[in-house]
NUTI-975378 format. One record per residue (C-alpha): x, y, z; residue in three letters. Coordinates in steps of 0.2 Angstrom, whole numbers, plus 5000, padded with zeros to 4 digits. Layout:
BEGIN
XYZALA
...
***
This chain:
BEGIN
511350635186MET
512550565172ALA
511850465158THR
512750325151ASP
512950355132THR
514150215129THR
513750125113THR
513549935116PRO
515049835109VAL
514349705096PRO
514749525101ARG
516149455091ARG
515749295082THR
516849155087THR
517449005076ASP
516248895087GLY
514749005083ASP
515148995064LEU
515348815064ALA
513748785074ALA
512848905061GLY
513548805046LEU
513048635055ASP
511248705057ALA
511148745038LEU
511648565034GLU
510348495046THR
508948425035PRO
507248505037VAL
506048385045ALA
504248385039ALA
502948365053PRO
502448175053ARG
500648135051SER
499647965050SER
499347895033ALA
497447905035TRP
497648095039ARG
498748125024ALA
497648025013ALA
496048125019TRP
496948295016ARG
497348234998ALA
495548164995VAL
494348285003TRP
494648434991PRO
494348324976VAL
492748254984LEU
492148434988ALA
492448484970ALA
491548334963LEU
490048374975GLY
489948554968ALA
489948484950LEU
488548364954LEU
487448504962VAL
487748614946VAL
487248464935TRP
485648434945GLN
485148614944VAL
485448614925ALA
484448454923TYR
482948534933GLN
483048694923LEU
482948584907GLU
484348674899LEU
484448524887LYS
483148384883PRO
483248234895PRO
483948124881TYR
485448254879ALA
485648294898LEU
485048154909PRO
484948174928SER
486348124939PRO
485247984946ALA
484947914929ASP
486747914925THR
487147834941TRP
485947694938GLN
486747664921THR
488447664929LEU
487847534942LEU
487247424928GLY
488947424919THR
489747384936ILE
488547244940GLN
488747154923ASP
490647174924GLY
490847274908SER
491447424918ALA
492747334927TRP
493347234912ARG
493447404902ALA
494447494916VAL
495647344918THR
495947334899LEU
496247514896SER
497347534912VAL
498347384906GLN
498547454889ARG
499047624895ALA
500247554908ALA
501147454894VAL
501147604882GLY
501747724895PHE
503147604901SER
503747594883MET
503647784881SER
504747814897VAL
506047694890VAL
506047774873VAL
505847954880GLY
507247944892VAL
508447864879ALA
508048014867ILE
508148144881GLY
509848084887VAL
510448084869ALA
509848264866LEU
510448324883ALA
512148254880ALA
512348324863SER
511948514860PRO
512048484841LEU
510748344842LEU
509648454853ARG
509748604841ARG
509348484827ALA
507948384834PHE
507248494849GLY
506048594838PRO
505448434830ILE
505048354847ILE
504148514852THR
503148514836GLY
502648324839LEU
502048374856GLN
500848504850SER
500148384837LEU
498448304842PRO
498648124846SER
497148074836VAL
498048134820ALA
499147984822TRP
497647854822VAL
497447844803PRO
499247814800ALA
499447684814ALA
497947594807ILE
498747584790ILE
500447534798TRP
499747404811PHE
497947364805GLN
496647344819LEU
497747274832THR
498347334849ASP
499947384841ALA
499047524834THR
498547584851MET
500347564857TYR
500947664843ALA
499747804846VAL
500247814864ILE
502147814860LEU
501947954847LEU
500848054860GLY
501848024876ALA
503648024870VAL
503848204866PRO
503148264883SER
504348144892ILE
505848204881VAL
505448384884ASN
505148354903GLY
506848274904LEU
507748414895LEU
506848544906ALA
507448444921GLY
509248444915THR
509248624911ASP
508848654930GLN
510348564936VAL
511548684944PRO
513248684934PRO
514148664951LEU
513448484952TYR
514248444935LEU
515848524939ARG
516048424955VAL
515548264946GLY
516948304933GLN
518248334947VAL
517748164955LEU
518048084939GLY
516248054933ALA
516348064914THR
515247994900GLY
513847874905TRP
514447884923THR
514148064923ARG
512448054916ILE
511947904927ARG
512547964944PHE
512548154942VAL
511448224928LEU
509848114930LEU
509748114949PRO
509948294949ALA
508648324935ALA
507348204944LEU
506248334953PRO
506048434936GLY
505848274926PHE
504348214937LEU
503348354929GLY
503748284912GLY
503248104918LEU
501548174924LYS
501248264907GLN
501848104898GLY
500547994907TRP
499148124903ALA
499648114885PHE
499747924885ALA
497947914893TRP
497248044881ARG
498047954866SER
497347784871LEU
495647854873MET
495747934856ALA
496347764848ALA
495047664857GLU
493647784851LEU
494147744833ILE
494947574833VAL
493747424836GLN
494747264839THR
494247094844GLY
495447094858LEU
494347174871GLY
493247324874THR
494047474883GLY
493347634890LEU
493547724874GLY
492547594865GLN
491147594878ILE
491147784876LEU
490947754857ASP
489547624860LEU
488547764870GLY
488747874855ARG
488147744842VAL
486647704853THR
486247884858SER
486347834876ASP
486947994884MET
486947914902SER
488147784895LEU
489247924887VAL
489348024904ILE
489647864914ALA
491047824902SER
491747994904ILE
491647984923GLY
492647824923LEU
493947894912ILE
494048044923PHE
494047934939LEU
495547834932VAL
496547994929GLY
496248054947ILE
496647884955VAL
498347874945ILE
498748054951GLU
498348024969LEU
499047844970VAL
500547854959VAL
501248024955PHE
500748124970ALA
501648004983PRO
503147994971LEU
503348174970GLU
503148204989ARG
504548064991HIS
505748144979VAL
505548324985LEU
505648265003HIS
507148165000SER
507948324993ARG
507448435007GLY
506248534996LEU
504748515007THR
504348535025GLY
504248675037GLN
505548755048VAL
505148725066SER
504948875077THR
505448875095ARG
***
């Protein structure tokens, strides 16, 4: 019996197959849709689980008396102190004032940081001259600016805004520069071919393409702004209201460790809320709009 040893002839790709394949590559990758509540729960439950684990460790350390009760109060005592500040309204007033100060300072930092970052990105000479200085300022602790700001602006809110600017602007500038460095050169060449030059090239080509990388700089800039504000509020005691940092310093002065831990918890909580409510959705939106998130459906 003869055996057919003929080698199968490979199917030749037609122009229609090639066009269909290219169209498939251009098709946006659709991420699976889920309800807002389910997405929020997926984002929140890991944080709640981590906080629960920290509370368990804290309670165990208290029961083992690793520190005296005045230095390490129990979670229950700290919770009672926190409830007291919430009931008398001091916690809400402090959170509102600190967040307002941070928002104003961060907004000013974004404006200044973007202006400086665009200038450095557009001019290689300026970047070589001022780039190392910006990086050095980023590594400088924000609290180092507080004495100078007090001398410049006295005990006013302008002192806090100055510290926020000096702490956040370098991170925003470096984040923008990092984003522009990741822009494919092809985008810039296409923009040039289409006639985009000068500010038009920066506004419609460079900045939109750098946005995914720039988001990391914005998040780091907010972190520096929040930390700078807390450092300023710990030292600057103004008559314009009491922020979270000033409540934290009050706990230190009165040796009330429960108040100190409660203040730290509120500062920490604000940071988590800003990340989950502002930056995480913004990052998901930007990445999704560029097709950088999502799963390829399998059939």
